[in-house]
C-alpha positions as CSV (number, residue, x, y, z in Angstrom):
1,X,8.8,-5.4,9.2
2,X,8.8,-7.2,5.6
3,X,11.3,-5.8,3.1
4,X,11.7,-5.6,-1.1
5,X,14.4,-5.0,-3.4
6,X,14.0,-2.9,-5.9
7,X,15.8,-1.8,-8.0
8,X,19.4,-2.8,-6.1
9,X,17.6,-0.8,-2.9
10,X,15.8,-2.4,-0.3
11,X,12.4,-0.8,0.5
12,X,9.1,-1.6,3.2
13,X,7.1,-3.8,1.5
14,X,3.7,-1.9,1.2
15,X,1.0,-1.7,2.7
16,X,3.0,-1.4,5.7
17,X,1.5,-4.5,7.8
18,X,1.4,-2.1,10.5
19,X,-0.9,0.3,8.9
20,X,-4.7,0.3,9.5
21,X,-6.0,3.7,8.1
22,X,-3.6,5.3,10.5
23,X,0.0,4.0,11.9
24,X,-1.1,1.3,14.7
25,X,3.0,1.3,16.4
26,X,3.4,4.6,17.1
27,X,3.4,3.2,20.9
28,X,6.0,0.6,19.9
29,X,9.7,1.6,18.9
30,X,9.5,1.8,15.3
31,X,12.1,2.3,12.7
32,X,13.4,6.1,12.0
33,X,11.8,6.0,8.1
34,X,8.0,5.2,9.2
35,X,8.0,8.8,10.3
36,X,10.1,10.7,7.0
37,X,8.5,8.3,4.7
38,X,7.2,9.7,1.4
39,X,5.6,7.8,-0.9
40,X,6.1,8.0,-4.7
41,X,3.2,10.3,-5.1
42,X,3.8,12.7,-2.4
43,X,7.4,13.0,-3.4
44,X,6.0,14.3,-7.0
45,X,3.9,16.8,-5.9
46,X,6.6,18.2,-3.0
47,X,8.3,18.5,-6.4
48,X,5.8,19.9,-8.4
49,X,5.4,17.5,-10.9
50,X,2.1,16.8,-9.9
51,X,-0.3,19.6,-8.7
52,X,-2.7,19.0,-6.3
53,X,-6.6,17.9,-8.2
54,X,-4.4,15.5,-9.9
55,X,-3.0,14.4,-6.9
56,X,-6.3,14.4,-5.3
57,X,-7.9,12.6,-8.2
58,X,-5.6,10.1,-7.8
59,X,-5.7,9.2,-4.7
60,X,-9.7,8.8,-4.6
61,X,-9.2,6.7,-7.9
62,X,-6.7,4.5,-5.6
63,X,-8.9,4.0,-2.8
64,X,-12.0,2.8,-5.7
65,X,-9.6,0.6,-6.5
66,X,-9.1,-0.9,-3.5
67,X,-12.8,-1.4,-2.1
68,X,-13.5,-3.0,-5.0
69,X,-10.7,-5.6,-4.3
70,X,-11.7,-6.4,-1.3
71,X,-14.9,-7.1,-2.6
72,X,-13.6,-9.6,-5.1
73,X,-11.2,-10.8,-2.8
74,X,-12.4,-10.4,0.9
75,X,-10.6,-12.8,2.7
76,X,-7.3,-10.8,1.3
77,X,-7.8,-8.1,4.5
78,X,-3.7,-8.5,6.2
79,X,-0.4,-7.9,3.9
80,X,0.5,-11.5,4.7
81,X,-2.9,-13.5,3.6
82,X,-2.8,-11.0,0.2
83,X,-1.0,-13.3,-2.1
84,X,-2.2,-16.6,-1.0
85,X,-5.8,-15.0,-1.2
86,X,-4.6,-13.6,-5.1
87,X,-4.2,-16.7,-6.0
88,X,-6.9,-18.9,-4.8
89,X,-9.1,-16.1,-6.6
90,X,-7.4,-16.6,-9.5
91,X,-7.7,-20.9,-8.8
92,X,-11.5,-20.1,-8.8
93,X,-12.1,-17.6,-11.2
94,X,-10.0,-18.9,-13.5
95,X,-12.4,-18.1,-16.7
């Protein structure tokens, strides 16, 4: 699984390449962290720093932006292709 360094710590790159509406590697051997993972939004909500309505609205906004993104860059359907597709999009749509 791809990882990246953020603030001197290793993190899995998101979105996870094995996630497609749900985890696709439950039957495979996978890192223990997968079951323990909580995104930053879930952590904020769990600590009471964000209420449910705010969380729900933000998630809906993110999903909407994701749909818009894939309409603009349809060939970016996998994590590996994302950067290549984005750079191609920028080159094609410079103006």
